[in-house]
N, C-alpha and C positions, 0 to 999 in steps of 0.2 A: 224596756223594749217598747218602741213606738213605731208603728207602721213598718218602715224598712230600715230602722236604725237600732242600735244597741248602745246603751250608755255603760261605760266601764266605771264601776264604783270602787273597785279594789284591785290592786296588783301587788305581787310580792315575788320574791325569787332570790336566787343566789347565783351570781354570774360564774362562780367557780364550781358549780355542781351541774353535772349533766352526763350524757352518754359516754363521752370521752373519759370522764373520771371513773365511771363504772368499769369501762374497758381496761383502764390502767390498773385498777385494783385486781381485776381478774387475771390480767397478764402477769402481774407481779407474783401472784399465787402460783400460776403455771410455771413461771421461770424458777420459782423456789422448788417446785416438785421436780423440775428438770435437773437442777443442780443436786438435789438429793439422790436422784437416780444416777447421775454422772458427776460425782465429786471432782472438782478441779476443772470441769469443762466450762467453756465460755457460754453463758446463758444467752438466749435470744435478745434479752434486754441490753446486752453488752455490744450489740452491733446494730447500726441504723436500719440496714436492709432486713435483717432477721426480725428485728423489733417491729418494723412496719408490717411484715407478713403476719406476725403473731397478733398484732393489734387488729388487723383486718379479719383474721380468723375468729378472734374473740368477739368482735362486733357482730359478725354474722351469727355466731352461736348465741350471743345474748339476745339478739332480735328474734331468732328462731325459737327461743325458749318461751316466747309468748304463745306459741301454738303447739309445741311438742314438749314431751317430758324430759328429754335429754339431748345433748349435742356432743359430738366428738370434735375435739380440737387438737390438731397436730401442733406439736411444739418442737421446733428444729433448733439445733445449736447454731453457733456462729463461728466464723473463722475456721480454724483447723477442726473444729467440732461440728461443722455444718452437716456432716453425714449422720450424726447421731440424732435420734428423734424419740419422742414420747407422744403417745396419744392419750389425752385426758378426756374422760367422759364427764361432762358437766351437767348436773341435773338442776332443775329449777330450785329445789331446796338448797343445794350447794351454793347456787348463785345468790339466793336470798341471804344465806348465812354470811357469805363473803361481803355482801353489800349492805348488811344490816344497818350500819351507822348512816350510810349515805341515803338509804331508803327512808330511814326515820327522819332525816333532815327534809326530804321531799314531802313527807306526810306533814311535818311541822309547818312547812311553808304553805301548803295547801290549806291547812287548818287556820293559820293566821289570816290568809286571804279571805276565807269564808267568814271568819269572825269580823273582819273589817267590812266586808260587804254587808253582813247582817246589821252591823251598827249603822252603816250609811243608809240602809233601807229603813231602819227604824227612825232615823233622824229626819229623813225627807219624805217618808211615806211611799206607798207604791206609785210607780210611774208607768205602769202598764196601761196602755190605752185600749 
């Protein structure tokens, strides 16, 4: 960091890992619960409009779980089963369990970036003015 600038010394990431991936994992689990309640019914993931609504509801719930303990997510069927619904109460621990592998990947990425930054810092010395 110098006066009004910041030097980037490390970056890392996974282009295939993000909020949409988290939402898809949660939506798949909710669709599974829906088909368990209504065997033979068309799950929301089987219809573009129903899936889009589910993904939006999941995104809102996931974001709200940063501030609240639980969120209710409506899960609606598709096609002839559009009138059938299920409401799932998703808690933060439930979400963390569902997203465990993905969250660990995020932690691993952050750890690698910190290690790379630390190595760069040690190699060039402090640049703080």
